[in-house]
C-alpha positions as CSV (number, residue, x, y, z in Angstrom):
1,M,-16.3,-6.1,4.6
2,Y,-14.4,-9.4,4.5
3,L,-13.0,-10.0,7.9
4,L,-9.4,-11.1,7.9
5,S,-8.1,-12.9,11.1
6,E,-5.5,-11.2,13.3
7,E,-2.9,-13.5,11.9
8,Q,-3.8,-12.7,8.3
9,L,-3.8,-8.9,9.1
10,A,-0.3,-9.3,10.6
11,F,0.8,-11.2,7.5
12,K,-0.6,-8.4,5.2
13,K,1.3,-5.9,7.3
14,E,4.5,-7.9,7.0
15,L,4.2,-8.1,3.3
16,R,3.5,-4.3,3.0
17,A,6.6,-3.6,5.0
18,Y,8.7,-5.9,2.8
19,C,7.3,-4.3,-0.3
20,D,8.1,-0.8,0.8
21,A,11.6,-1.8,1.9
22,E,12.7,-4.0,-1.0
23,I,10.3,-4.0,-4.0
24,R,9.1,-0.4,-4.4
25,P,12.7,1.2,-4.4
26,A,13.6,-1.0,-7.4
27,A,10.4,-0.6,-9.4
28,E,11.3,2.5,-11.5
29,E,14.7,1.2,-12.6
30,L,13.4,-2.3,-13.4
31,D,10.5,-0.9,-15.4
32,R,12.7,1.5,-17.3
33,A,15.1,-1.3,-18.2
34,G,12.4,-3.8,-18.9
35,A,14.5,-6.3,-16.9
36,F,13.1,-9.5,-15.2
37,P,13.3,-9.0,-11.4
38,R,15.3,-12.2,-11.0
39,S,16.8,-11.2,-7.6
40,L,13.4,-10.2,-6.2
41,F,11.9,-13.4,-7.5
42,A,14.7,-15.5,-5.9
43,R,14.3,-13.5,-2.7
44,A,10.6,-14.2,-2.6
45,G,11.5,-17.9,-2.9
46,E,14.0,-17.6,0.0
47,L,11.3,-16.0,2.1
48,G,8.8,-18.8,1.3
49,Y,6.5,-16.4,-0.7
50,L,6.6,-18.7,-3.8
51,D,5.4,-21.7,-1.9
52,I,1.7,-21.0,-2.8
53,S,-1.0,-23.4,-3.7
54,F,-4.3,-22.3,-5.1
55,S,-5.5,-25.9,-5.1
56,P,-7.0,-27.4,-2.0
57,A,-5.8,-30.8,-3.3
58,R,-2.1,-29.9,-2.9
59,A,-1.0,-30.5,0.6
60,G,2.2,-29.2,2.1
61,A,2.3,-25.8,0.5
62,K,3.2,-23.0,2.9
63,Y,0.4,-20.7,1.7
64,G,-3.1,-21.4,0.4
65,A,-5.2,-19.4,-2.0
66,L,-6.2,-16.6,0.4
67,A,-2.7,-15.9,1.7
68,G,-1.3,-16.3,-1.9
69,T,-3.8,-13.7,-3.1
70,I,-2.7,-11.3,-0.4
71,I,0.9,-11.9,-1.4
72,L,0.2,-11.0,-5.0
73,E,-1.9,-8.0,-4.0
74,E,0.8,-6.5,-1.8
75,F,3.6,-7.2,-4.3
76,S,1.6,-5.6,-7.0
77,R,1.4,-2.4,-5.0
78,G,5.2,-2.2,-5.6
79,L,6.0,-4.1,-8.8
80,P,3.0,-5.7,-10.6
81,A,5.4,-7.5,-13.0
82,L,6.7,-9.5,-10.1
83,S,3.3,-10.8,-9.2
84,L,2.5,-11.4,-12.8
85,A,5.6,-13.6,-13.0
86,M,4.5,-15.5,-9.9
87,S,1.1,-16.3,-11.2
88,P,1.8,-18.8,-14.0
89,H,4.8,-20.1,-11.9
90,S,2.4,-21.1,-9.1
91,Q,-0.1,-22.5,-11.6
92,C,2.6,-24.8,-13.0
93,C,3.6,-25.9,-9.5
94,D,0.0,-26.8,-8.7
95,I,-0.3,-28.7,-12.0
96,I,2.9,-30.7,-11.4
97,A,2.0,-31.4,-7.8
98,A,-1.5,-32.6,-8.8
99,A,-0.7,-34.7,-11.8
100,G,3.0,-34.9,-12.4
101,T,5.0,-38.2,-12.0
102,E,7.0,-38.6,-8.8
103,T,10.2,-38.1,-10.8
104,L,8.9,-34.8,-12.2
105,R,7.7,-33.6,-8.9
106,R,11.1,-34.3,-7.3
107,R,12.9,-32.6,-10.2
108,A,10.8,-29.5,-10.6
109,L,8.9,-28.5,-7.5
110,G,11.8,-28.0,-5.1
111,P,13.7,-25.5,-7.3
112,A,10.5,-23.7,-8.3
113,T,9.2,-23.1,-4.7
114,R,12.7,-21.9,-3.7
115,G,12.9,-19.4,-6.5
116,A,15.8,-21.2,-8.1
117,A,13.8,-22.0,-11.2
118,V,11.1,-20.1,-13.1
119,L,8.2,-21.9,-14.7
120,A,5.8,-20.8,-17.5
121,F,2.3,-22.0,-18.7
122,A,2.2,-22.4,-22.5
123,L,-1.4,-22.5,-23.5
124,S,-2.3,-19.8,-26.0
125,E,-1.6,-20.2,-29.7
126,P,-1.6,-17.7,-32.7
127,S,-4.8,-19.1,-34.2
128,G,-6.6,-19.7,-30.9
129,G,-7.4,-16.1,-29.9
130,S,-9.5,-16.1,-26.7
131,D,-10.3,-19.8,-27.2
132,A,-8.1,-21.5,-24.5
133,L,-8.7,-24.9,-26.2
134,G,-8.0,-23.7,-29.7
135,I,-4.9,-25.9,-29.8
136,D,-3.0,-27.1,-32.9
137,T,0.2,-28.2,-31.1
138,T,0.6,-32.0,-31.5
139,A,2.2,-34.6,-29.4
140,V,3.1,-38.1,-30.7
141,R,4.5,-41.0,-28.6
142,R,7.5,-42.7,-30.1
143,G,9.1,-45.3,-27.9
144,G,10.2,-43.7,-24.6
145,E,9.7,-40.2,-25.8
146,W,7.0,-37.7,-26.8
147,I,7.5,-35.6,-30.0
148,L,5.9,-32.1,-29.8
149,N,5.3,-29.8,-32.8
150,G,3.7,-26.4,-32.6
151,R,3.9,-22.8,-31.6
152,K,2.8,-21.1,-28.4
153,C,2.5,-17.4,-28.0
154,W,2.0,-14.7,-25.3
155,I,3.6,-16.8,-22.7
156,T,4.4,-14.9,-19.4
157,N,8.0,-15.8,-18.2
158,A,8.8,-17.6,-21.5
159,P,12.2,-15.8,-22.2
160,V,13.5,-16.6,-18.7
161,A,11.7,-19.9,-17.8
162,D,13.6,-23.0,-17.0
163,G,10.6,-25.2,-17.8
164,Y,7.2,-25.0,-19.5
165,I,3.8,-26.7,-19.0
166,V,2.7,-27.1,-22.6
167,A,-0.9,-28.0,-23.8
168,A,-1.0,-30.2,-26.9
169,R,-3.3,-32.7,-28.7
170,S,-2.2,-36.3,-29.2
171,P,-3.7,-39.0,-31.5
172,A,-5.9,-40.1,-28.7
173,A,-7.7,-36.8,-28.7
174,G,-11.3,-37.6,-29.8
175,R,-13.2,-34.5,-28.6
176,S,-12.7,-30.8,-28.6
177,R,-11.7,-30.9,-24.9
178,S,-9.3,-33.8,-25.3
179,V,-6.0,-32.0,-24.4
180,S,-2.8,-33.3,-22.8
181,L,-0.2,-31.4,-20.7
182,F,3.5,-31.9,-20.9
183,Y,6.5,-30.6,-19.0
184,V,9.1,-29.3,-21.4
185,D,12.5,-28.5,-20.1
186,R,14.2,-25.4,-21.6
187,A,17.1,-27.6,-22.8
188,A,14.8,-30.0,-24.7
189,P,16.0,-30.7,-28.2
190,G,13.8,-29.0,-30.8
191,L,12.6,-26.2,-28.5
192,T,13.1,-22.6,-29.6
193,V,12.4,-19.7,-27.2
194,Y,11.8,-16.3,-28.8
195,P,13.0,-13.0,-27.4
196,A,10.7,-10.9,-25.2
197,E,8.0,-8.8,-26.8
198,E,8.2,-5.0,-26.3
199,M,5.2,-4.3,-24.0
200,I,3.6,-1.0,-22.9
201,G,3.1,-2.2,-19.3
202,V,4.3,-4.8,-16.9
203,R,7.5,-4.3,-18.8
204,C,9.8,-6.4,-16.6
205,S,7.6,-9.5,-16.8
206,P,9.0,-10.9,-20.1
207,T,6.4,-12.4,-22.5
208,S,7.2,-14.2,-25.8
209,A,6.6,-17.2,-27.9
210,I,8.1,-20.7,-28.0
211,E,8.2,-23.1,-30.9
212,M,8.6,-26.9,-30.9
213,D,10.0,-28.5,-34.0
214,D,10.2,-32.3,-33.4
215,C,10.8,-31.4,-29.7
216,R,11.7,-34.5,-27.8
217,I,10.9,-35.0,-24.2
218,P,10.9,-38.1,-22.0
219,A,7.7,-40.2,-21.6
220,D,7.4,-39.3,-17.9
221,C,7.0,-35.6,-18.8
222,L,3.3,-36.3,-19.7
223,V,1.5,-34.5,-16.8
224,G,-1.6,-36.6,-15.8
225,E,-3.5,-38.9,-18.2
226,E,-3.3,-38.4,-21.9
227,S,-6.2,-36.3,-23.3
228,S,-7.6,-35.7,-19.8
229,A,-6.1,-32.2,-19.0
230,Y,-9.3,-30.1,-19.5
231,P,-10.3,-30.1,-15.8
232,L,-6.8,-29.0,-14.8
233,I,-6.8,-26.3,-17.5
234,K,-10.2,-25.0,-16.4
235,T,-9.0,-24.8,-12.8
236,M,-5.9,-22.9,-13.8
237,L,-8.0,-20.4,-15.8
238,N,-9.9,-19.7,-12.7
239,V,-6.7,-19.3,-10.7
240,G,-5.3,-16.9,-13.4
241,R,-8.4,-14.7,-13.2
242,L,-8.2,-14.6,-9.4
243,N,-4.5,-13.6,-9.7
244,M,-5.2,-10.8,-12.2
245,S,-7.8,-9.5,-9.7
246,A,-5.2,-9.5,-7.0
247,L,-2.9,-7.5,-9.3
248,A,-5.7,-5.1,-10.1
249,V,-6.3,-4.4,-6.4
250,G,-2.6,-3.8,-5.7
251,I,-2.1,-1.5,-8.7
252,S,-5.3,0.4,-7.7
253,Q,-4.0,0.8,-4.2
254,A,-0.7,2.2,-5.4
255,A,-2.4,4.7,-7.7
256,M,-4.7,5.9,-4.9
257,E,-1.8,6.3,-2.4
258,A,0.2,8.3,-5.0
259,T,-2.8,10.5,-5.5
260,L,-3.4,11.1,-1.8
261,R,0.2,12.2,-1.5
262,S,0.2,14.4,-4.5
263,T,-3.1,16.1,-3.8
264,S,-2.3,16.7,0.0
265,V,0.6,19.0,-0.8
266,I,-0.1,22.6,0.4
267,G,0.3,24.9,-2.6
268,Q,-0.6,28.5,-3.4
269,Y,-2.9,30.3,-1.1
270,G,-2.2,27.8,1.7
271,R,-4.5,25.2,0.1
272,S,-4.1,21.7,-1.2
273,L,-5.9,20.2,-4.2
274,S,-7.8,17.9,-1.9
275,S,-9.7,20.9,-0.5
276,S,-11.6,20.9,-3.7
277,Q,-14.5,18.4,-3.8
278,A,-13.9,17.9,-7.5
279,V,-10.6,16.2,-6.4
280,S,-11.6,14.6,-3.1
281,F,-14.7,13.0,-4.5
282,K,-12.7,11.3,-7.2
283,V,-10.4,9.9,-4.5
284,A,-13.5,8.7,-2.6
285,D,-14.6,6.9,-5.8
286,M,-11.2,5.3,-6.0
287,Y,-11.5,3.9,-2.5
288,S,-15.0,2.6,-3.2
289,G,-13.8,0.6,-6.2
290,I,-10.8,-0.7,-4.3
291,A,-12.8,-1.7,-1.2
292,M,-15.4,-3.6,-3.2
293,S,-12.8,-5.3,-5.4
294,R,-10.7,-6.3,-2.4
295,N,-13.5,-7.7,-0.4
296,S,-14.8,-9.7,-3.3
297,L,-11.2,-10.9,-4.0
298,Y,-10.8,-12.3,-0.5
299,H,-14.2,-13.9,-0.6
300,V,-13.6,-15.7,-3.9
301,A,-10.1,-16.7,-2.8
302,A,-11.6,-18.3,0.4
303,L,-14.1,-20.1,-1.8
304,M,-11.3,-21.5,-4.0
305,E,-9.3,-22.5,-1.0
306,A,-12.3,-24.4,0.4
307,G,-12.7,-26.2,-3.0
308,K,-16.0,-24.6,-3.8
309,P,-17.1,-23.8,-7.4
310,V,-15.9,-20.3,-8.4
311,T,-16.0,-20.1,-12.2
312,T,-18.8,-17.6,-12.4
313,D,-17.8,-15.5,-9.4
314,V,-14.1,-15.4,-10.4
315,A,-15.0,-14.2,-13.9
316,A,-17.3,-11.5,-12.4
317,L,-14.5,-10.5,-10.0
318,K,-11.9,-10.3,-12.7
319,M,-14.2,-8.2,-15.0
320,F,-15.1,-5.8,-12.2
321,S,-11.8,-5.4,-10.5
322,T,-9.7,-4.9,-13.6
323,E,-12.1,-2.5,-15.2
324,R,-12.2,-0.5,-11.9
325,C,-8.4,-0.6,-11.9
326,G,-8.2,1.0,-15.3
327,E,-10.6,3.8,-14.2
328,I,-8.8,4.4,-11.0
329,C,-5.4,4.7,-12.7
330,A,-6.8,7.0,-15.4
331,A,-8.3,9.2,-12.6
332,A,-4.9,9.2,-10.8
333,R,-3.1,10.3,-13.9
334,Q,-5.6,13.1,-14.4
335,L,-5.3,14.3,-10.8
336,H,-1.6,14.5,-11.1
337,G,-1.8,17.0,-13.9
338,A,1.3,17.3,-16.1
339,K,3.2,15.2,-13.6
340,G,1.0,12.3,-14.5
341,L,2.3,12.4,-18.1
342,T,5.9,12.0,-17.0
343,T,7.4,8.8,-18.2
344,G,8.6,6.7,-15.3
345,S,6.4,8.3,-12.7
346,E,4.5,6.0,-10.4
347,V,1.1,6.9,-11.8
348,D,2.4,6.4,-15.3
349,R,3.6,2.9,-14.4
350,C,0.2,2.2,-12.8
351,F,-1.7,3.4,-15.8
352,R,0.4,1.4,-18.3
353,D,0.4,-1.8,-16.1
354,A,-3.4,-1.6,-15.7
355,Q,-3.9,-1.9,-19.5
356,F,-2.9,-5.6,-19.4
357,L,-5.4,-6.6,-16.9
358,T,-8.6,-6.5,-18.9
359,I,-7.0,-8.7,-21.6
360,G,-4.8,-11.2,-19.8
361,E,-6.3,-14.5,-18.5
362,G,-9.6,-13.9,-20.3
363,T,-10.7,-10.6,-21.7
364,S,-13.5,-8.6,-20.1
365,E,-15.7,-9.8,-23.0
366,I,-14.9,-13.5,-22.3
367,C,-15.7,-12.9,-18.6
368,R,-19.0,-11.5,-19.5
369,I,-19.8,-14.5,-21.7
370,V,-18.9,-16.8,-18.8
371,V,-21.1,-14.9,-16.3
372,S,-24.1,-14.4,-18.6
373,K,-24.1,-18.1,-19.7
374,A,-24.1,-19.2,-16.1
375,L,-26.9,-16.8,-15.2
376,Y,-29.1,-18.1,-18.0
377,R,-28.5,-21.7,-16.9
378,T,-29.4,-21.0,-13.3
379,E,-32.8,-21.7,-11.9
380,P,-34.9,-18.7,-10.9
381,G,-34.5,-17.9,-7.3
382,A,-31.2,-19.7,-7.0
383,L,-29.0,-16.6,-7.4
């Protein structure tokens, strides 16, 4: 078992109490309305919970990767869409802090960490599929501006974001991995933000497309060196997979807790459903999946915080934890009987929210490709 320190355990307890007091009571109404939890997002900023860095190179953040993972896990126990909104937001903060100009850092980081601004990471494109670098969006320098053209899709936070980190190719791109990153303000001329897609789960984390038609941004909105963003993008993909694993553990925990409450109720003949091993053994299986996922989650987060290579382990973690989450939520729905089919019930929300996890931030199939390729490149005896 991963051993958290006393301070980390106290922090986890603090987060759980906050979730129970402020997040969980609002979850059903927010999910039903499909509304972005702006007040909860802003409140998280007020409390310092948005000041997370998953990069060891970013000094000054209040929380590192392990504490940030615990935050996302506990918030996901109440409202996974809130954690999902926080994931690309924190990724953008790390990108800007690591490679943005001083002007951009001053303008964007303060409001973002306070929860006064929402950021989105615009990477995916309609023709790219699961190829993160399948990028057709172009960027051309003209005088003191960059001109961007292209369309980005499936962007978490897009409809409510105040700014976007956009991946594009410039004329200097000579290789398949030659990609540049740009900060695009929502008010930039030539930017169109499309309405939110109707999603089956994580309904109050708005997702949509943006389109740039001769979109003009200042020259200092280039983030890092031109055509040199691949290392940053690779790091952020790893962060995204860690974050989805945190969501998986939080959702699984909520589904198990709901099942424990439901199956402990004394019914006919003075017995509860939990008195049947057919039920209690399924709950034991839930706990096993959660415990293994959580311990691996904390381990990989600690590796990331220490600056260690995590690409293979985080892909394996994402694959394992999200698939277990789907199984746990399906079992929870089954054990609730007809109540599990009720729209708006907690297990219904858990089941629907879990469907996103094996697709977002790298499908299970992509994660298997990452892991298997790494294994076949590894020297025998080195595993």
